[in-house]
N, C-alpha and C positions, 0 to 999 in steps of 0.2 A: 928160123927155129925148127927143130925136128918135129915131125907130126906126132910121134909117139909121146913126146913131152906134153904137148897140149892135151892129148887124150888122157894122160895120167892126171893132170891138173883138173880137168873137167870131171873125171870120175870121183876125185876126192871131194869136190864141191857137191856133187849129186849125193854121195854117201853121207856127207854132213847134213844136207837138207833132209834126207830120209830119216836120219837119227833124230834130228830136231823135231820132225813131224811125229815120230813115234813118241817122243817125250811129251809133246803137246797133247796128243791123243790120250796118253796114259794119265796125264794130269787132269784132262777134261773129264775122263771117266771117273776118276777119284772124286772130283768135285761134284759130279752128278750123283754118284752112288755112295762113295765112301764117307764124304763129309756129312751128308744127312743121316747116315746110319750111326756115325759116332755122336752127332748131336742128339739124335733120338735116345741113344743109350744114356747120355749125360742127363737129359731131361727126365727120363724115366727114373733114374737113380735119385735125382733131386726131388721128384714128386714123392717117392717113397720116404725120403728124409722128412719132408713136410708132414706126411701122414704120421710118422713116428713122433714128431714134435707135438702135434695136436693130441695124440693119444697120451703122451706123457703129461701134457698140460691138463688134460681131464683128470688123470690120476692124482696129480699133485693138488689141484684145486679141491678134489674130493677129500684128500687127506687133511687139508686145512680145516674144513668145516666139521669133519668127523672128530678131529681132535681139538676143536674150538680154539684155533690159533689166530686170534684177532691181532691185527697189526703186523703180522709176519709178511715180509716182502718176498715174493717169488719172482725170480728173473729168468727169462727164457730167451735164448738167442738162436737165430737160424738165418740162413742166407735166402735172399729174395729170388736169386736166380743162379744159373750155373757159373756166373762170374765173368764179368767183362775183361778182367785182367788176364784170363786164360786165353783170350782171343787175339792178343797182341803179337803172338809169335815169339820166337827166340832165335838163337844162333843156329839151331838145328831144325827149325820148323818154319815154314812159310805161313804168313797170316792167312793167305787165300786158301790154304789147305786145312785150316783149323775151324771147327764149327763156331758160328756166331753165338755169343752168350745170350741166355734167356733172362727174363726179368719177372717182376711180380709186384703186387701191392698187398700190404698187410694193413688192416684197419680195425679199429675198435669202435663200436657204436652203442649208445644207450637206446633203450626202447627197441623199435623195429618189430618185435613180437611180444605178445602179452599172454600170460598164463592166468586163467580165472579158476579159482578153487571154489566150488559151490556145494557145501554140505546141505542136505535137506533140512529145512527148518532154521537156517542161519544165513545171514547176509553174505553174499559171495564177496571174495577178495580178489582183485586183479593186480597182478605183479608184472611190471615190465622186465623182460628177460635180458635184453641187450645181446651182443654177440662179438666174437673175435673171428675174423675171416682172413683168408689168404686167397688171392686170385692171381693165377699164373699168366704170364705173357710168353708162352712157348713159341718157338720157331719151327720145331720139328715134331712135336708131340701134341696130343690133344690138350687144350686148355682145361684147367680144373679149378674149382673153388672149394676150399676146405673151410668149414664153419663150425665153431664151437658155440653151443647154445644150451643152457640149462643142463650141463653135464653130458649132452649128446654131441656127437661129431658127425657132420653131414658132408657128403661129397656130391658136388654138382658138376654136371657136364652138359653137353648139348642135348643128350638124351633124357635128362631129368635129374632128379635129386634122390639119393639113397642114404640110408643110415649105416654108418660104419661102426659107431659105438652108441649104445642105447642111453637114454636119459636116466636121471637119478630118481626113478620111480619103481616101486616094488610092491607086489601084492602077494599075500600068502594066506593059507587056510589055518585056522586055529583048531585046537582039539575039540572045541564045542561048536563047530560049524559056523564060526564067524570068520571075518576077513580082516587082516591087518593091512592097511594101506599106508605106505611110507613115501613121502614126497619131499624132495629137497629143491625148492624153487630158487635156483642159483641165478642171481641177477648181476650182470656186468654193467658198470657205468664208465663211460669214456667217450671221447670224441677226438680221434687222432687217426692219421693214416700216412704211410710212407710208401712211395713207389721207387723202384730202381732194381739194381741187380746185386747190391752189396749186402752185408750183414746188418741185421736190426736186432734190437733188444726190446722184449716185451716184459714190462714190469707190472705185476699184479699184487695188490695189497687187500687183504681181507678186512672189511670194516665190521664194527660191532653190529650185531643184529639182535633185536628183542625177540624173545620167545613168541611163537605164533599163538594167537588166540583161537585158531581153527582146530587145533588138536583136540580130539574128543571122540565120542561115540555117536554114530548116526545110522539112519536106515539106508541112506543112499548118498553117494558123493559123485559129483561131476567135475571132471577136469577138462578145460577147454583152452586150446592154444589158438589165438588169432595170429596167424603167421604173416599176414600182409600180402601174400600172393598164393595162388593155387598150387604151384610146384612145391613150395616149402610146406604147405598144409598137407599135401599128399605124403611128404616125407615124415611129417609128424604123425600122420595116421599110421604109417608103417611102424614108427617107433611105438605107438600105443598098441599095435598088433603084437609086437614083440613082448611088451609088458604083459599082455593078456596070455600069450603062449607060455611065458615063463610061469605065470600063475597057475595055468592048467597043469603044467608039469609039477607044481607044488600041491596037486590034488584039489585045486579050486574048480568048482563046477563051471563049465564053459558059459552057461546061461547067466552066471552072476556078473560077468564082465562083458561089455559091448563097446565097440568102437565105431566111429563114423567120420565122414569128411564132407563138408559142404562149402563150396567156394574157398574162402581164405581161412576157414576154421577147421580144426580137427578136435574130436572129442573122445574121451574115455569115461564110461559110466560104470560105477561099481555099485551093485545092488544085490546083496546076498539075501538068503531067506531070513537071516537074523540081523546081525549088526555089522557095521564097518568101524573098526578102530583106526581112526585117522591120526597119523603123526606127521607134523610138518616141521622141517628143519630149514628155516630161511638162512640164506647165505648171501651176503652182499660183497662185491669186489669192485675196486677201482683199477682200471687198466690204463697204462701209459705206454707209448711206443717211442723209441729213440733210435737214432742212427748209432751203429757200433763201428768203431775203427777197425779197418781191415789191414792196415799197415802201421808199423811203428817207425817214426822218424827219429 
């Protein structure tokens, strides 16, 4: 066989190996940098969707008790993760080049935190608040826990817990130097949880609530939340700080409201020079969680 023919064949093999090596290097670089970046973008977008769902949930629950819509069923659906179905690849995408889908857990719990309303001169009343929460199981982005409790929406991460939406509490000054204090002790009752990456449906029904016997005129009113842990108590203290700040913006004297936090409890004290006109709007809800179909057969 001529020597030049063997050299041509060897050069073709070497060229093919080099091209294959370049392809492998390119795919490896994409797996290391491109796939995590795409997965991070997907999970950030999904966390924003979860945030929007919880804010919408707060708005709708408030509208139910504001309009006294007992028995009305509220149904909210959202995805627990970025979707395992999207990670299976297709005819034009390799599975190894697609970000792995994230997951999460949604749960409804009764109790967990208690609100005590203590007007001066009257026996205090303690109300279990309950909560609805979502905990992510992200692969590329920081894990987060979103919690709805008494009209407030909290965001928890490794660094602690912060308030994203304030609770249903408001204080304002009247023309004759008194304070109106409005409290909506929203109580959730449920015991359910679902983990996975698919869609779920959260159904909430407002139950009948008797008018509160606490509404009246007092010299001082204390609100205390026993949150169960210091991190949540600090978040509630921040929520009470926001209530106080809004009241100051409504011309309430700063010395008339004070907040504090000790251990697992956070407090808000309202004591003006004259009177506190307390109005309490109790609202009770039953929460159920169900799997939702993602495909129709």
